[in-house]
C-alpha positions as CSV (number, residue, x, y, z in Angstrom):
1,M,-64.0,41.5,-1.8
2,K,-61.8,44.2,-3.4
3,A,-58.9,43.2,-1.4
4,R,-59.1,39.7,-2.7
5,F,-59.5,41.0,-6.1
6,H,-56.3,42.9,-5.7
7,L,-54.5,40.1,-4.5
8,C,-55.4,37.9,-7.4
9,L,-54.1,40.9,-9.8
10,C,-50.8,40.7,-7.9
11,F,-50.5,37.2,-8.3
12,A,-51.2,36.9,-11.8
13,A,-48.7,39.8,-12.6
14,L,-45.8,37.9,-10.6
15,L,-46.6,34.8,-12.9
16,V,-46.2,36.9,-16.1
17,S,-43.0,38.3,-14.8
18,C,-41.5,34.9,-14.0
19,D,-42.6,33.4,-17.5
20,K,-40.9,36.7,-19.1
21,S,-37.8,35.9,-17.1
22,R,-37.6,32.3,-18.0
23,D,-38.1,33.2,-21.8
24,A,-35.3,35.8,-21.4
25,D,-32.9,33.2,-19.7
26,G,-34.1,30.3,-22.0
27,P,-31.7,30.8,-25.1
28,A,-28.6,31.9,-22.9
29,S,-29.2,28.7,-20.6
30,A,-29.2,26.5,-23.9
31,S,-26.2,28.4,-25.2
32,E,-24.4,27.7,-21.6
33,S,-25.4,24.2,-21.8
34,Q,-23.9,23.6,-25.4
35,R,-20.7,25.2,-24.2
36,T,-20.1,22.9,-21.3
37,T,-21.1,19.7,-23.0
38,R,-18.1,17.6,-23.6
39,P,-17.4,16.6,-27.2
40,T,-17.9,13.0,-28.4
41,R,-14.6,11.2,-28.5
42,E,-13.7,9.8,-32.0
43,K,-14.7,6.0,-32.7
44,I,-11.6,3.9,-32.9
45,P,-11.0,2.9,-36.4
46,T,-11.8,-0.9,-37.2
47,T,-9.9,-1.2,-40.6
48,R,-6.3,-0.9,-41.8
49,Q,-7.1,2.2,-44.0
50,G,-8.9,3.8,-40.9
51,L,-5.9,3.1,-38.8
52,R,-3.3,4.3,-41.3
53,D,-5.4,7.6,-41.7
54,S,-5.1,7.9,-37.7
55,L,-1.4,7.4,-37.8
56,N,-1.0,10.0,-40.6
57,T,-3.3,12.5,-38.8
58,A,-1.1,12.1,-35.6
59,L,2.1,12.6,-37.4
60,E,0.8,15.8,-38.8
61,I,0.2,17.3,-35.4
62,E,2.4,20.1,-34.4
63,D,2.1,20.2,-30.9
64,P,4.6,17.7,-29.1
65,E,2.3,16.7,-26.3
66,A,-0.8,16.2,-28.4
67,R,1.3,14.5,-31.0
68,N,2.5,12.0,-28.6
69,L,-0.8,11.4,-27.3
70,A,-2.3,10.6,-30.5
71,L,0.6,8.4,-31.5
72,A,0.1,6.5,-28.2
73,D,-3.6,5.8,-29.0
74,V,-2.6,4.6,-32.6
75,A,0.0,2.2,-31.0
76,R,-2.6,0.8,-28.7
77,N,-5.5,0.6,-31.0
78,S,-3.7,-0.9,-34.0
79,L,-2.3,-4.1,-32.1
80,K,-4.8,-6.5,-33.4
81,I,-5.7,-5.4,-36.9
82,A,-2.2,-3.8,-38.0
83,P,0.4,-4.4,-35.6
84,E,3.0,-2.8,-38.0
85,F,1.2,0.5,-37.6
86,S,1.4,0.1,-33.7
87,A,5.2,-0.3,-34.0
88,E,5.4,2.5,-36.5
89,A,3.6,4.9,-33.8
90,V,6.2,3.7,-31.2
91,K,8.9,4.6,-33.4
92,Q,7.7,7.9,-33.7
93,L,6.9,8.7,-30.1
94,A,9.5,11.0,-28.6
95,A,12.3,9.2,-26.9
96,D,12.0,11.3,-23.7
97,S,8.0,11.0,-23.8
98,A,6.9,10.1,-20.4
99,G,4.1,7.8,-21.7
100,K,6.4,5.8,-23.8
101,L,7.0,3.2,-21.3
102,A,3.4,2.9,-20.5
103,V,2.6,2.3,-24.3
104,L,5.1,-0.6,-24.4
105,H,3.9,-2.1,-21.3
106,D,0.3,-2.0,-22.5
107,C,1.1,-3.5,-25.8
108,A,3.3,-6.2,-24.4
109,V,0.5,-7.2,-22.1
110,A,-2.1,-7.1,-24.8
111,L,0.0,-9.3,-27.1
112,M,1.0,-11.5,-24.5
113,E,-2.6,-12.6,-24.4
114,Q,-2.1,-14.1,-27.8
115,S,1.4,-15.7,-27.0
116,P,4.8,-14.8,-26.1
117,E,6.0,-15.2,-29.6
118,A,3.5,-12.7,-30.8
119,A,4.8,-10.1,-28.3
120,L,8.3,-11.1,-29.2
121,A,7.7,-10.6,-32.9
122,W,6.2,-7.4,-32.4
123,A,9.1,-6.1,-30.2
124,A,11.6,-7.0,-32.8
125,T,10.0,-4.6,-35.4
126,L,10.5,-1.6,-33.1
127,G,13.8,-0.6,-34.9
128,S,15.6,1.0,-32.0
129,P,17.8,-1.3,-29.9
130,E,16.5,0.7,-26.7
131,D,12.9,0.3,-27.6
132,I,13.3,-3.5,-28.6
133,A,15.2,-4.0,-24.9
134,A,12.4,-2.0,-23.0
135,A,9.6,-4.1,-24.9
136,K,11.5,-7.4,-24.0
137,G,11.7,-6.1,-20.3
138,E,7.9,-5.5,-20.1
139,I,7.3,-8.7,-21.8
140,A,9.5,-10.4,-19.4
141,M,7.8,-9.2,-16.4
142,V,4.5,-10.8,-17.7
143,L,6.0,-14.0,-18.7
144,V,7.9,-14.3,-15.3
145,A,4.5,-15.4,-13.7
146,T,4.2,-18.4,-15.9
147,D,7.7,-19.3,-17.3
148,P,10.1,-17.7,-15.0
149,E,13.4,-19.1,-16.6
150,R,12.5,-18.2,-20.0
151,A,11.7,-14.5,-18.9
152,V,15.1,-14.2,-17.1
153,K,16.8,-15.5,-20.0
154,L,14.8,-12.9,-22.2
155,V,16.6,-10.1,-20.4
156,W,19.7,-11.6,-19.0
157,P,22.4,-9.1,-19.5
158,T,26.1,-9.6,-20.7
159,D,28.9,-8.5,-18.4
160,T,29.3,-5.2,-20.6
161,A,25.5,-4.3,-20.9
162,D,24.4,-1.0,-19.7
163,S,22.8,-0.1,-16.5
164,E,19.3,0.0,-18.0
165,A,19.6,-3.9,-19.1
166,K,21.0,-4.7,-15.7
167,A,18.4,-3.2,-14.1
168,A,15.5,-4.8,-16.3
169,A,16.9,-8.4,-15.4
170,A,17.2,-7.5,-11.7
171,K,13.6,-6.7,-11.7
172,V,12.6,-10.0,-13.3
173,L,14.9,-11.8,-11.1
174,Q,13.5,-10.1,-8.1
175,R,9.9,-11.3,-9.2
176,W,10.9,-14.8,-9.7
177,T,12.8,-14.7,-6.1
178,I,9.5,-13.6,-4.4
179,G,7.7,-16.6,-5.5
180,A,10.3,-19.3,-5.8
181,P,13.7,-18.0,-4.3
182,A,15.2,-21.6,-4.2
183,N,14.6,-22.0,-8.0
184,A,15.9,-18.7,-8.9
185,A,19.0,-19.2,-6.7
186,A,19.5,-22.7,-8.4
187,W,19.2,-21.3,-12.0
188,I,21.7,-18.3,-11.0
189,A,24.3,-21.2,-10.4
190,T,24.0,-22.6,-13.8
191,M,25.1,-19.1,-15.5
192,P,28.7,-18.5,-16.5
193,A,30.7,-16.9,-13.7
194,G,31.2,-13.1,-14.1
195,E,29.6,-9.8,-13.2
196,S,26.0,-10.7,-14.3
197,R,26.1,-13.9,-12.5
198,S,27.3,-12.0,-9.2
199,A,24.7,-9.3,-9.7
200,G,22.1,-12.0,-10.0
201,I,23.4,-13.5,-6.6
202,A,23.1,-10.2,-4.8
203,T,19.5,-9.7,-6.2
204,V,18.4,-13.4,-5.0
205,A,20.2,-12.5,-1.6
206,S,18.7,-9.4,-0.8
207,Q,15.1,-10.4,-1.8
208,W,15.4,-13.8,-0.1
209,V,16.8,-12.9,3.2
210,G,14.1,-10.3,3.8
211,A,11.3,-12.9,3.5
212,N,13.2,-16.0,5.0
213,P,16.5,-14.9,6.5
214,Q,17.5,-18.5,7.8
215,A,16.9,-20.0,4.4
216,A,18.6,-17.4,2.5
217,L,21.7,-17.4,5.1
218,S,22.1,-21.1,4.8
219,W,22.1,-20.9,1.0
220,M,24.7,-18.1,1.2
221,A,26.9,-20.0,3.6
222,A,26.8,-23.1,1.2
223,L,28.1,-21.1,-1.9
224,E,31.2,-22.6,-2.9
225,N,33.1,-19.6,-4.8
226,P,34.4,-17.3,-1.9
227,A,33.7,-14.0,-4.0
228,E,30.2,-14.8,-4.5
229,R,29.8,-16.0,-0.9
230,K,31.1,-12.5,0.0
231,V,28.8,-10.7,-2.5
232,A,25.8,-12.6,-0.9
233,T,26.9,-11.7,2.6
234,Q,27.2,-8.2,1.7
235,A,23.7,-8.2,0.0
236,C,22.1,-10.0,3.1
237,A,23.9,-7.8,5.5
238,E,22.6,-4.7,3.8
239,I,19.3,-5.9,4.4
240,L,19.7,-7.2,8.0
241,V,21.6,-4.4,9.2
242,K,18.5,-2.5,9.6
243,Q,17.1,-5.0,12.3
244,P,17.8,-4.5,16.0
245,A,21.1,-6.1,17.3
246,P,19.7,-9.0,19.2
247,L,17.1,-10.0,16.4
248,R,20.1,-9.8,13.8
249,S,22.2,-12.1,16.2
250,L,19.3,-14.7,16.0
251,M,19.2,-14.5,12.0
252,A,23.1,-15.0,11.7
253,P,24.4,-18.0,10.1
254,T,24.8,-20.9,12.5
255,D,28.1,-22.1,10.5
256,P,30.9,-20.4,12.5
257,E,32.9,-19.3,9.5
258,A,29.8,-17.8,7.6
259,R,28.7,-16.2,10.8
260,S,32.0,-14.7,11.5
261,A,31.9,-13.3,7.8
262,F,28.4,-12.2,8.4
263,E,29.0,-10.2,11.6
264,Q,32.2,-8.4,10.1
265,Q,30.3,-7.4,7.1
266,V,27.5,-6.1,9.3
267,D,30.0,-4.1,11.5
268,Q,31.6,-2.6,8.2
269,I,28.3,-1.4,7.0
270,I,27.5,0.2,10.4
271,R,30.9,1.9,10.5
272,E,30.5,3.2,6.9
273,R,27.0,4.6,7.6
274,E,28.1,6.2,10.8
275,K,31.1,7.9,8.8
276,E,28.5,9.2,6.3
277,N,26.2,10.4,8.8
278,P,28.3,11.0,12.0
279,P,26.1,11.4,15.3
280,A,25.5,15.1,16.5
281,D,27.8,16.2,19.2
282,E,25.6,16.0,22.3
283,D,27.6,19.2,24.0
284,E,27.1,21.2,20.8
285,P,24.1,23.6,21.3
286,A,21.0,22.9,19.1
287,A,20.7,25.2,15.9
288,E,18.0,27.8,16.4
């Protein structure tokens, strides 16, 4: 009986001790919980004044990274209510900001849901020729799915355009060629002869030959301008040289003249690559 009584006392003491421990730990645990709770994200303004305030606040941020992030948010959030604030935010983004192109892409996609005209009107307000060109490039990449000819015309470069403009046009033309290579090739033929047209022919050739070699090579052989046919031949050869020789031979054009030019171009590419990366001498001991 006494043993049972002492056991009950010990158990009661243990419960009291646990309660005190919980009481002592309670405030600290609550404090810890408060410290680890993530702050509530600010609501996106839904008025012009609210968006203007957000823009002004972002411009006052001193830390460059934080400032760019805040401006990017303003650019995206202002599109529907105040597109001019969105354009102003893009203008204020650092030129070398890693996220600037992503902002232009997101804005272009969002405005293209309204219409190409809305997207192009917004792009025209960006001020900087570089930003306007970049925005048009993003708009064209969306537009090419529904109106490829208009998309390519939007970014078609002059012969004296810089490398970025030419790269943007090549991207859009590649996308068109993936979906309708014959149409893309036919459109290129309507462009004035020159560097831009030759570059377009090379783009179509390299993209088309990877998907349908025989169709691409037939088109290549039918090109009337010898200089352009050479450009297409080189572009096709650059792709097909990666194939084994027997398969490459089966893919070669059936027209004797075109086949000879193609094989010569392939041989030249192979020689150039061997010259750049000569095979290791078998008698030379391997480096330890």
